C-alpha positions, 0 to 999 in steps of 0.5 A: 347259400349266400349270394356275394353279388345281388344280380339284378334279374329280368325273368321271362316266363309264361305263367306255368307252374315252373315259371312261378316256382322260378320267380319265387326261388330267385326273389328270395335272394336276388333282385328281380327287377322285372317279370316279362310275359308273352304277348301274341302278335297283332291278330283279328277275328274270333279265333285270334281273340280266343287265343289272346284270352287263353294266353292272358289266362295262362300268364295270370299265375305269374302275373299275380305272383309278380304283383304280390312281390311288387315286381313290375311286369312287361310284355314281350311282343314276338318280332319286337323283342328288341324294343324292350332293351331301353326299358331293361337298360333303365332297370339296370339288369345284369342277367336275363333268366327264362323259365318256359317262355314260348319265343326265342329271344333275339340276339340284341336282347340277349346282349342287353344283359352284361351277364348274359342269359340263362334258361331252364330246360326240362331235359338232360341237354343235349337230349330232347331239344325243342318245345316239348321234351317231356312228351318225347321223353315218354315217346322214346321210352327213356329210362331217365328224365332230367333238367338243365340250366344253360346259356341262351344263344340265337339257336334254341337249346344249344348253349353251354350247360351250367348245371344239370340233374338226371334221375330215374323215370319210374315206369308208369309215372304220371306226366303231371307228377314228373312235371312238378318234380322237374319244375321244383328241380329246375327252380332250385338249379336256376337259383344255384346257377344265379348264385354261381354267376354272381360269384363269378365261379360258374362253369359252362360245359359245351353240349356234345353235338354228337349226342343231340336230339331235337324234336318238334312240337308233337302234332298229328303226322309227326309221331305215331304209336307203332303197335307192331313193335310197342308192347302193352307195358310201353304203351301203358307207360306212354299213356300214363305220361302224356294221356292225362289230357286225352286226345292221344288215341284216335279212332279208325278215321284218325279222329282224336278220342276223349280219354284219361291216362292209362290205368293198367297193362294186362299181359296176355295172348292177343285177342284183337289185332294190335291197335284195335281200340274198344269201348269197355265198361270202364273206359277204352281198351287198347289191344297190343301184340302182347296184351291190352291196356285199359285206359280211364275215361274222360 
């Protein structure tokens, strides 16, 4: 596919694999004039220093890819985003692209690009607006997953959809594997959207607000496993999707447990009250109303 107009792009990304793939896809045929990385707000103390170090480490893959391609990197400071406008103007950007960026961009910054701003979201919008759509895809037991390219607005994840793909989510698929596929699909869709914007033939479809869902970042207290209604197959699927990093299951005091993803679901008559968690020879055993789930150790 040829690009009739080589748009000058500023890519905002966090350093995630999805943002690195987006940069590679765009840089093949577009003119990426800047990569913008997130910087934290001014803070002090050991915890703040640790968070700042972690943020720099997370951004390193994207920074390294930008340096390899000799693309200058800029920093975005939350609350000070409009200070980038003069620099982006000097670079004569046409379009802002966003791939996994932790901050909402202010209206003035979005308006700085003549062709506007588009972003990649790892869900079939308007479903699962918010910062952690893959978690809620598994939590809500969705049959399908997807990825969208949409126009950025002042509100999060509400803009018109330019392109979207939806596909079947296999039962028990590891969350890391799903993320990798969505990252690949998202990079390709973003590249296609930029092609269509450059050619002046993009089609923007307003989101159906009656079908919209918006979930917060998953924290203790805003979600829970309902052992009275969830069967062992659903719990197995959920823990395959979000349990690779552990700390999803808790002990009787509500303290997070170290574990890996679920290994198997075994349907049987209940042996313990639903929600009982025991330490087995090969990891944890979670009892459900219709069987048990064996969870890998960590």
